[in-house]
C-alpha positions, 0 to 999 in steps of 0.5 A: 154274372148275367148282367156282366156278359155284355161287357165281358172279354168272351167271344160273342157266341160265348156271351150268348151261351153265358147269358142263357146259362145264367138265366136257365131259360130266357125270352128272346127280347130279354136276351137281346136287351141284356146283351144289347144285340139286334135280332140279326146279331143273335141269328149270326151267332146262333149260326156260328154255334151250329157251324162250330159245334158237332152237337147243338148247344142251345135250342129255341122253343116257343112259350105258351103265348108264342114268345121265342125263348132259349135254353141250353142243351145238356151239351151246352151246359157242359160246355159252359161248365168247362168254359167257367171252370164249374164242377157239377152235373149238367142239369137242363131246365125243362122241368123248371122253365116256368119258375125260371121265367117268372124269376127272370122277369123280376130282374128284367122289370128292374133293369128295364126301369132302372138300368144296369148301373150298380146292379148285380143279380145272382142266380140260384147257384150264385146266391147259394154260394154267396149265402154260404160265404156270408154265413162262414164269415159271420159264424165261423162254422165248419162246412158240414154245419153250414151245409146241414142248415143251408137254404138255396135262395132263388136269387139275389138282387143288389142295387145302389139302394140295397141288397135283397134275397129274392124268392119267386113263388109260383104257388106250388108249395103247401103251408108246411113247406112255406113254414119250413122255408121261412124257418130256414131263412131265419136260421140262415140270415139271423147271424148276418149284418142287418143289410143282409136280412131282407127277403122279397117274395114275388108271387102270382096273385093277391090271394097267394101273397096274403097266404104267404104273409099270414104264415110269416106273421106266425114265425119268430123272425129275429129281425129278418124282414120279409116283404111280399108282392104280386108280380109286377108290383114288387118294390126294391 
């Protein structure tokens, strides 16, 4: 829902919380771009949240290269869960900040180049729900069987030109883990329509990209199409 907040009926401070929630952690420049806000409007709504709430809902931090970024506190996540009717434990993003920033950068490169029209981005939670729904329609399996073989994609990008599952690889998983993830993707996507069997992997270096591609060549992939790119060079 991250691209839909700017035109939603929620109050501005709720739009702010919603974008940060969907992003996990987000650079200030990206937040302003997604909402179409000025720095002044952002500061005004941050003040409103501080005035209205007894506990902080959002906090600002600086990245290693001195960029401002925002993430929700545990209280903020619980607030958004209640706002959206989401059930689940409130988990903050401190441990996943680098991964979330790398993943969000893929989306931001796309919308800055191509705009918002006809574009949808599903975060990890939304992508998992979408994959469950597509598999349910395609196979008719019961929920327990779907859960037993489920994979959680990092994201989905849907554009006027197609649909892609998105994985951001920050080079922390070993060969066995990558092989397992490839096998799970084949299991999950093979029953789906051809238009839903495309996966884009974005990673940090040419060496890592080649490593991923080499493992994929050894997988019996049943018409699932994987593409591998170094970050900033991805193609959709």
